[in-house]
C-alpha positions, 0 to 999 in steps of 0.5 A: 051283172050278167046280161039276161036273155032278153037283152039279145032279142032287141029287133035292132041289131045296130042298136046292140052293136052300139050298145055293147061298147063298154060291156065286158066279154067274160070266158071260163076256159079250163077254171080260167077267167078272162075278160075285156071291155068290148071296145069295137063292134060290127052289126050283121043285119041278116037276110038283107045284108049282104055281108051277113052270111046269111044274106038272102035266107042262106042257111048252111052247116057253119051258119045256121046257128044265126037262125037260133033265138038271140043270145048264143054264140056264133064262132067259126073260123075265117080264111082257115086261121083266126076264129071270130066271136059273134053275138046272135040277135033277135028272135029265132028265124031272123039271123043277125049278129054283132061281130066283136072287133076289140077289147080292153083286157081286165082280167087274167092278164097273165094268161092273156099274155101267154095266149098271145105270147106278149108281156105288154099291149100297145094302148092296152087294147086287142084291136082286131076279132082274131087277137079277141078270140085268141086272147079269151081263148075262144075257138070252135069249142064255144060255138052254139054257146048261150051267153047266160052260161058259165064259158062265155057271157057278157056283164054290164059293170057299170061302164058309162060311155062319153058318146062323144068319143064314140066313132061310127063308120063302115064295116072293114074288109068286106068290100064284096058286099058292095054298096052295103060295105058302106053301112055305117054298122061300126062302132068303135073308140079310138084306143088313145082315148079309152080312159076318157070314154069309159066312166065308172 
């Protein structure tokens, strides 16, 4: 079942980041569908979070989509190398988002392997937000897309989470955020425990 628009309007971006573990991220590029179970996320808590692009109410051409009503994509180029995919959440003008950091691919594997120039995966997990976007064909063309559409969306396929194996910790690579870098806003599972965590 595709997640409805109101799912993304939750006022707690941290709760959404946790709940997205086990949901399935899907793309349809050139009519080819690829998908993966979300295994790692990071929450970015708006204007009060020094790690968020909208910290202190900042608005730029790049980040303005963060101020839209939740349920759209925020895709940007990081260090001129990798596209990162974020899910905008909450109400209009409350700029919060969840970064998708890792997936377990489950559909369109032939296409995924072509995109990443590999034939197999260690632990069957794409770990790292740049690897996620490359695997699923996500780039700037999918920025600002509604997540209720037919190009990029998220589904609840009834996968249950064994929460005793779900880890919580600080976000990665944001030392510039000072004390906010230590906030427990990252949710993830050990790739070696994937089969124990996901219970259909």
